[in-house]
C-alpha positions in Angstrom: 5.5 138.8 11.2 3.3 136.5 13.1 1.5 137.5 16.3 -0.3 135.4 19.0 -3.4 136.2 20.9 -2.9 136.7 24.7 -4.9 133.6 25.6 -2.3 131.5 23.8 0.4 133.1 26.0 -1.5 132.0 29.1 -1.8 128.3 27.9 1.8 127.8 28.9 2.7 126.9 32.5 4.4 130.1 33.5 6.3 128.6 36.3 7.8 125.6 34.5 7.4 125.7 30.7 10.6 127.1 29.3 9.2 127.2 25.8 6.9 130.2 26.4 9.5 132.9 26.4 11.2 131.4 23.3 8.0 130.8 21.4 6.5 134.2 22.2 8.9 137.1 22.4 7.9 140.0 24.6 10.2 142.3 22.5 11.1 142.7 18.9 14.5 143.6 17.4 14.0 146.4 14.9 15.0 149.9 14.0 14.3 152.6 16.6 13.1 155.7 14.7 14.1 158.0 17.6 17.8 156.9 17.7 18.2 155.4 14.2 19.6 152.2 15.8 18.8 149.1 13.9 19.4 146.6 16.7 17.1 147.8 19.4 14.9 145.8 21.7 11.4 147.2 21.3 8.9 146.0 23.9 5.7 144.4 22.7 2.3 145.0 24.3 0.2 142.1 25.5 -1.8 142.1 22.3 1.2 142.1 20.1 3.3 139.2 21.3 5.6 138.4 18.4 6.9 135.0 17.1 10.2 134.6 19.0 11.3 131.3 17.3 14.3 130.9 15.0 15.4 134.5 15.1 18.9 135.9 15.2 18.4 138.8 17.6 22.1 138.7 18.4 23.2 139.3 14.8 24.8 142.7 14.2 22.9 144.4 11.5 24.5 147.0 9.3 23.1 149.3 6.6 19.5 149.1 5.5 17.2 146.6 7.3 15.6 144.6 4.5 13.8 142.0 6.5 15.9 139.1 5.1 18.1 137.2 7.4 20.3 134.1 7.1 18.2 131.9 9.5 17.8 128.2 8.6 14.2 127.1 9.0 13.7 123.5 10.2 11.5 121.3 8.1 10.8 118.8 10.8 12.0 118.6 14.3 12.6 115.6 16.6 9.9 116.9 19.0 7.4 116.7 16.1 8.4 113.1 15.4 8.0 112.2 19.1 4.5 113.8 19.2 3.5 112.0 16.1 4.7 108.8 17.6 2.8 109.5 20.8 -0.4 110.2 18.8 0.1 106.9 16.8 0.6 104.9 20.0 -2.5 106.4 21.6 -4.7 105.8 18.5 -3.4 102.2 18.3 -4.6 101.6 21.9 -1.1 101.8 23.4 -2.0 104.7 25.6 0.2 103.7 28.5 3.3 103.5 26.2 2.5 106.9 24.7 2.6 108.5 28.2 5.2 106.3 29.9 7.1 108.5 32.5 10.4 110.1 31.3 13.4 110.5 33.6 15.0 112.8 31.0 14.5 113.9 27.4 16.1 110.7 26.1 14.1 108.0 27.9 10.5 107.2 28.5 7.3 107.7 26.5 7.4 110.1 23.6 5.0 112.6 25.0 6.8 112.9 28.3 10.2 113.1 26.6 9.0 116.3 24.9 7.5 117.6 28.2 10.7 116.8 30.2 12.8 118.8 27.8 10.5 121.8 28.3 10.8 121.5 32.1 7.4 120.0 32.7 6.2 117.1 34.8 5.2 113.7 33.4 1.7 113.2 32.3 0.4 109.7 33.3 -2.8 107.8 33.8 -4.9 109.6 31.2 -7.6 107.9 29.2 -7.2 107.6 25.4 -9.5 110.6 24.8 -7.9 112.7 27.5 -4.4 111.8 26.2 -5.5 112.7 22.6 -6.5 116.2 23.9 -3.2 116.5 25.8 -1.1 115.5 22.7 -3.0 118.0 20.6 -2.3 120.8 23.1 1.3 119.8 23.4 1.6 120.0 19.6 0.1 123.5 19.6 2.5 124.7 22.3 5.6 122.9 21.0 5.2 123.6 17.3 3.8 127.1 17.4 4.5 129.2 14.3 6.1 126.3 12.5 3.4 125.8 9.9 2.0 122.5 11.2 -1.1 123.7 13.0 -3.1 124.1 9.8 -2.3 120.5 8.8 -3.2 119.3 12.3 -6.6 121.0 12.1 -7.3 119.4 8.8 -6.1 116.0 10.0 -8.3 116.2 13.2 -11.2 117.5 11.1 -12.1 120.1 13.7 -11.9 123.2 11.6 -15.6 124.0 12.3 -14.5 124.6 15.9 -12.6 127.7 14.9 -15.4 129.3 12.7 -17.2 131.1 15.6 -13.8 132.6 16.7 -13.2 133.9 13.2 -16.7 135.4 13.1 -16.1 137.0 16.5 -13.1 139.0 15.0 -15.1 140.1 12.0 -14.2 137.3 9.6 -17.8 136.6 8.9 -17.3 135.0 5.6 -15.4 132.1 7.2 -17.1 128.7 6.7 -16.0 125.1 6.8 -15.5 125.2 3.0 -12.3 127.2 3.7 -10.7 124.0 5.1 -9.8 123.2 1.5 -8.5 125.5 -1.2 -10.2 125.7 -4.6 -8.7 123.6 -7.3 -7.5 126.0 -10.1 -9.9 125.9 -13.1 -6.9 125.2 -15.4 -6.2 122.0 -13.6 -9.8 120.9 -13.8 -9.9 121.7 -17.5 -6.8 119.6 -18.0 -8.1 116.6 -16.0 -11.7 115.4 -16.4 -11.4 113.3 -13.3 -10.9 116.3 -11.0 -13.9 117.7 -9.2 -13.9 121.1 -7.6 -13.8 121.1 -3.8 -17.2 121.8 -2.2 -18.4 125.4 -2.0 -16.2 126.7 -4.8 
């Protein structure tokens, strides 16, 4: 199970952003030891906000709860494509096109189409650097728990930003070398052109 830190919860616009309560569930469906019911809403504390995406809370469970469910997992979503397109437009100097106002989720600039679907207002008039930051935040909120954040961090080359936060929670061995995994020695032995990643 994946959990979110409370500060992530408060990044969402609580009055408008309809993604918050789908992305971060304030309850979990699990077995209640007191009643032996296997389909019980168990409230979460503020420090244990669970991943609410792509779950079948409405499924009727029977027998032993094994933790395996028939939920299809999307590989790529249209919102991801739109946000990549907004990022590409912005980096190509077409900042106005990336943030063109959207009247609904099917028209307008790619960033605002994603925001409109989430119930948010259009973002317009931002500079290239401000829009870059906005797109990155939008990706973080829209694509939470979908496995893309790690690749975004690598692509943005800003992993060093997170090291102090890891140290703060006791992960004191975290360094920028952890942005890449070690290449298995067997692979290096089999290919003389491979060089081990730095720090390993």
